[in-house]
N, C-alpha and C positions, 0 to 999 in steps of 0.2 A: 849689437853695432847699432841696432835701432835708437837705444838709451843717448847714447853720443852723438848720434847723427841728429836725435831731437836737441840733445844740450846745444849741437852747432849751430841749429836754427833758431833755437830762444837766444844763444846768445847775440846772434848776428841779430835776431828782432828786439833786442834788448838795447844795445849799440843803436839802431835804428830809432827808437822810442825815443832815447834819449837826445841823439841829434833833434829829431821831431820837436823834442821837449824846448831844447834850445832857439831852434826856429821859433814856435808859439810864442816864447817868453820875447824874444826881438818884436814880434808881430805887435806884440799886446801892448809892447811900451813903444812904438816909435809909430805905429799906425792905427787909424779909427776901425772900432769893431764893422763899420759898414765897408768899407776896403776890402776885409777879412771876408766879409758876408757875400762879397761879388765874385770871389774866387770861391768860395762856400757854394755859392750857388752856378756857377760856371761848372763846377767839378760834379756836382749832384745832376746838372740839366744833361755832360755828356753822358754820365756814367749812367744815368736811364737808358741809353743807347747801346752800351757796350757788351750788353749780351750778343750782339749782333756779330761780335767780333769774337764768340765764343759757340755758341748753338750745341752746348757738349761735347765741341770736336775735342776741347781739349781734355774733357775724362778720358772720352775714347781713346785717345791718344796715349794716357799714362795706364789705361786697361792693355790694349793689345800691347803694345812694345814690352810691359812687364809680364805677361801670359809668354813673351817667347817667339813672337812675330819676326818677319826679316825687319831688321831694324833701319836698314837703308831706303826700302820700300816704302816702311810707314815714317820715315823722314820727310822723303818727296812728296806723298801724300797730304802728309799735315801741312808741310808748307805751302804749297798750293791752294788747299783749303782755306788757311789762316790769312794768303792774300788776297784770295776773291774775298773774305769776310769782312776785312778790313774796308775795302772797295763799298762794301754792299754798307756798312756802318755810318763811312764818311758821306753817300750818298742820302742816307735816311736823316741823318744828322740836318745837312745842309736845306737839303726837302724843306722839314720842318719848321726851321726857322724863316723860308721862306714863305709856308703857309701863315706862319704867326704874324710875318709883318704883311704882309700882302694879299692874302686871301682873307686873315680875321682881321686884320688893319690895327694889332694892337703893338703897342711901345713896351720896350724895357724901362725899367724904371730911371737907370743911368744910361749913358753913352757906351761905359764903358761892360754894362754886362754881354751883350753881342760881340764885342771884340776879345771878350774874354773866354767865351763860349769856344770860336774858332782856333784861340790857343790851347784851349787843353784838349781840342778833338785831337788836335797834330800829337800832342801828348799819349792820347791814348791810342791811337793809329802807329805809333812807333813801338809803345805795348807792347799791341797785339803780335806785331813782326818779331818784337824781340823773345815773346812767349814758346814762337815756336822752337827756339833751343831752349829756353827754361824747363819747358815741361817735359822735354825729352830727358833733360837732366834729373828732373824729380822722377820719373818711371824709371830711368835706372840706378835712381837712388844715389847720384853722383851729388849729393847735398853741396858741398863747398863748391862746387861749380855753377849752380843754384843761386845760391845764397851772396856769394861775394859782389855779382855785380850789383845786386840790390842794396847791398851796403855802399857802393861806391856811389849808386845812383843817389841815393837817401843823402850822401856827403856832399856832394855837388848839389845837390838841390839846396840842403843848409846854409852853405856858406855863402850860396848866391841870395839867400833869403835875407838873411844877417845883413848884406851889402844892402840890399834893395830894401829893407827896410829903416837900416840907420841912413842911408842916404836919404831915403823919402821920398823914391821914387812912383811911388803907387800903387794902383790895383793891378794893371796890366803887366807892369815889371816883374809883380808877387807872381802872377800867372805863370809868365814865360820862366821861370824856376821852375815847375814840374819840366816842361819841355827840355830845359837845359840837363835834367839829373837821365831823365829816361835815353839823351844821347850818350852820356856813361853807360848807364846800364847795356845799351844796345852793343856799344865797341867792347866792351868788356866780354859779355858774352858769347859775341864774334869770334872771338881770340879763344877762348876755352873750346869752341865745338869746331875749332881750325882741322882737329883729327877725324872729324865726321864724314863721312860720307854720303851724298845723296843718289840715289838711285833711281828709279823712274816710277814717276805716277800712275797708280794703279786703279784703275776703276772697280777692281773685286777688292779692294782693300779699302776704297771710298764706302764702297753699299758695306763694308763689314764696320767701317768707324761709323757709317750713319744708321745703321742699325741700333748702336749701343746710344747713339748721341741724340736720336729721335726724343726720347723721354725725357733726356736731362737738358734738351733744349731748352724746353719751356721750364723745368727748373730754374736752370740757367739765367734765364729771363726773369722769371719770378720776383728771385731771390736780389738780383740786381735793381728791379725796379722796387721792392719793398726798401731795400736798405738807400735808396734815395730820395724816393719820391719825397721823404717828410722834409726836406729843406727846398725842393723847389715849391710845395704847398705852404711851408713858411716864408716862402718871400714871394709867392702870390695874396697871400692873407695881411702879411705881418709888416713885410719889407727886409732889407739888405741888415738892419742893425742886427735883429734880431736871428738871422741865418748866422751872422758872424757869432753871435755868442752862442748859438745850437752847437754848430761846427766846433768851436773851441772844446765844449764839453764832448760831444762826440769824440774827439780825438783821442781826447784822455783816455773814456771808456774802452775804447779801440785796441788803445796800446795794451791792455789784459789780453785782448783777444789774439794777439798776435802768439803769444804764450799756446793756446789753443792749437789755433792752424799750424805752428811747427809741429806739432806731432800729427796733425791732421796731412799732413804733405807726405808723412811717411806711411802711416796708416793704412792709406788706402792700396797702394800699390804692393805695400806686406800682405794686406788681407789677398788682395787678388792673386799673386802670387802662392800663395797658402791653397788657396781654394782652387786654383791651377791644377795642384797637387795631390786634391783632394785632403789635405792635412786640416782638418774639421779641429782638431783638439790645438791645433797651434792658432787657428783664429780664436778660439774660443778664449785661448791665454791671452792673447794680444788684446781682445775687445776688455775682457776683467781685468788688465793690468793699465791700461791707456786711462780706463773710465774712474781709477781709483786713483791714480797719481793726479789727473788733471783734476778732479776736484777735489784733491786736497790741497792741491798748489790755487786755484783761483777762487774756491768761496773765501779767504780769509783777505785776498785783495781785493776782492768785489766790496766786499762789506767795511772795510777801511775807506773806500774811496768814498761811497756813500756816505759814512759816519763822520766823515771829516770835509764833506762837500766842502764849507766855507772858509776854513782855513786853507785847503787845498787850491779854491779858485785866488785867494786872497793874495797866497803866498808864490804859486807855483804859475799863476797865469797875471790876472790885474784884476784890481778893484771895479774896471769897465765891464767885466763881466758878472761880476757879483748876481745880475738879476735869473742868472741861470743856476744860481745854488738849486734850488727843488728838481730844475732836472738834473743833476749831479748825483740829487739822491735817490733817483728815482733810476734813472736809463741803464747804470752799469749792469742792474741783475738779468737785462737780456743777454751779457754774457755768460753769466752760471748757466741759462738754461742752454747756451749755444753750445759748452761746453758740456754738459751730458747730455744734449743730442749728436754731438760729433763720432762718439763710437758707433753708436748705432748708425747714421748714414755711413760711414766708410765699410761698415759691415753690407750694407745691402749692396753699395755700389760694387763693393767687392767680389759679391758672391753674384752679381748678375740680375739684381733687381733695381734698375735706376727709377723705373715707375713709379715705386713705392716713394722715393725720394723725392719725383717731381710731386709727388701727390701732395706731399709732407707742405712744400714750398710755395702751391698755389693755393692751399687751406690759409696759410699764413699771408700771403698777399693778399688776398681778398679781404680778408679779417684786418689787416692793417690799415689799407686804404679807406675800408669802410670808417673805421675808428678815426685816421685821420681825419674825414672829412664832419667827423660829429663834433671831433673834441678840439682842432686847431683853430677854425674858423669863428668868427662871432655869429656870421651869419651867411647861408648858403643866398644870395640873392637871386641864382637863376629861379630857383623852387619855392623862395619866400621861406626857408627855414631857420630858424633860431639854433645855433650851435652852442658850444658851452663857452669858444672864446678863449681855449689855454693856450691858444697859441703853441711855444716849442715844449712845455709841460705836459700838453696834449699829445704831440710826436712821442714823447718819451714813456706816456703810457701805452700808448697805441704798440710800440715797440716790443716793450716788455709782453703784453698780453697775447702779441699774436707768438712770440717765441715760446710761451707758457704753453698755448695750444700746440703749437708745433711739435713740444718735447713729450706732451699726452699722447698724440697721433704715432709717432715714429716708436715709440716705446711698445705702444700695443701689437703696431704693424710688425716688429721683430721678436718680438713673444709669438705668437701666432703664424707666423711665416716660417722663421726660420730657428726659433726655440732660445732666442737668446734673453736671458732676463738680468737686468741690473743688480750690482752687489748692494746689499741693505747695509752694509756697512757706512756706504756714504750716508747716512742719517747721523753718525759720529760728527762729519765734517758740518754739516747745517748746526746742531747744536752746540759744537766748539766753536765756531766764527758769530752765531747769535749771541752766545756770551763774551765772548771775545768784544763783540760791537757795541753791546751794552753797556761795558765798562769804559770802553773808549770815547762814548758818546757823552757817555756821563765826566768824564774825565773831562772833555771840550765843555762842557757846558758850566764847569765851576773854575776854569781858568781860560786864559786868553791865549790862544797858539798864535803867535804874531812872528816867530821868526822860522827861517826853515830846518833850524839844528833843535828848534823843538817838536815842532812835524816830523822830522826824521828819529828824534827819541820814541815819541808816539806810536810811530809804524813798528818801530823796532821792538818796543815795548808788546806792543799787540800781535804781532806775529809771534814772540817767545811764547806768551801767555795761551795762543791759541796752539802751538805744538805741545805745552805741558800738556793740556788740556788731552790732546789727542793720545800723549803717552799715558795719560791717568784713564783713560778712555780704552787703553792697550789697543789701540788702533793708528800707534807709531812707534813701531817697535825695532830692534837693532838690525833688522832684515831691511827695513825701509830706510834706517840710515847709513846702511852701506851700499843699497842700489845708489842713492843720493851722492853719494862719496865716490864711487865708480863713475857715475856718469858726466861729475862735473871735474873728473882728473886731467885738469891744463894740459899735461906734458904728452896725457893718452890722444887727448884730443889733437895736438898739433902734430903729432904723429900722424893720427889719421888725414890729417887737414894734409901734409905735405905729402902723402903717399897720393893719395887723390889728383892732386895737381900734377905731379908727378906721371900718370898713370898707371900706378902700379894695383 
């Protein structure tokens, strides 16, 4: 059932990704990169503080509900906590803007930047409230109820984006599309939540949540800061145009990562449930299976994206974004590193070791910020230090290095603490993807790929070559094929979807 539910998440994320690409294409065709950069900066700035709406309580809620605690009390305690955290986040963001303007005395590059921040803040606050319901669905592994609101939100936002871009309404209207989408997500999630009951918030439950959330709070904050700071640094040192170029390429890379998070959504509560009943063999089996299949799927996608960076930007986005070609050749590899880390992270969380997850992210954050400051600017005037001046490319390098160090750390911790060691079979995925990537890169160098169908043909051919190589290496077997066919059975998928939405 985990495989089928993962498939539902993957299909939903695939549709979301395709819709997101359509929106990105319209933005690239009808808007200037600096306009997209305004929204990218505002998104990154607000996201810097979005950890305040989480502080580890999202993971704590999944953990406690999946362990079988009283659901009504959990929901009430979690809802009150999330409302308080939303208020905290709003206060800190508004206070930060006031300090920036009136105490430090700085201004934004354009008048649109500050307004876009307020619009994105409203979007994030509404999302935080919606997640009270979404994380309850995830904890109970009711995946259809958690995924459909997100899909509807994306659909609404993309339709609004197409209208805004085509009619040339500008950066602020583009920012409003995020809030528009969140209104749809909140409404549908509330509809699915109608049969749930609220109990009374419990101080004892809150303290129990807090014990698990405390180490996760720092991890959540560090992760969000790490994944948002690069856009803020690029804006500060280089301006909105380069932020727009980087943000577009980042979204292409992040699309692949959605497959990984699809499995992670289910892996954590499943491991937590197994751990609660001391089913260690079940935990081990889930770990090995998720690690192997995630690696098998993600490696070829990332290699293809990097090898075909120039035609991907030329065909799928716009020539205005070609300065980001080198970024796209490096940045996607952070997805592979995050993919290989996810099973270890889910195991440590599910087995009540959140402090180790926290340590990993803190190490990554310190390294990432340090490298960003060295690689992005041309000079740090405040201390008179000459830097690499790589701009967005420096941000990509910093991200990949940080995720690599994070993977090494989490593997060593998991081996020492819970005796889990990754499968050596993943090396065959590396070899097959590298061989396939070399052939695709050579093909790209000797022929001009200028049409979408040419790009599609190269991608399909590369994927076929990759899996043929796995068959030759005896790493892809009939059993694996049967697993994928079972997982992708559309009839069974719709049957599951119908049963869950009907409450069976």
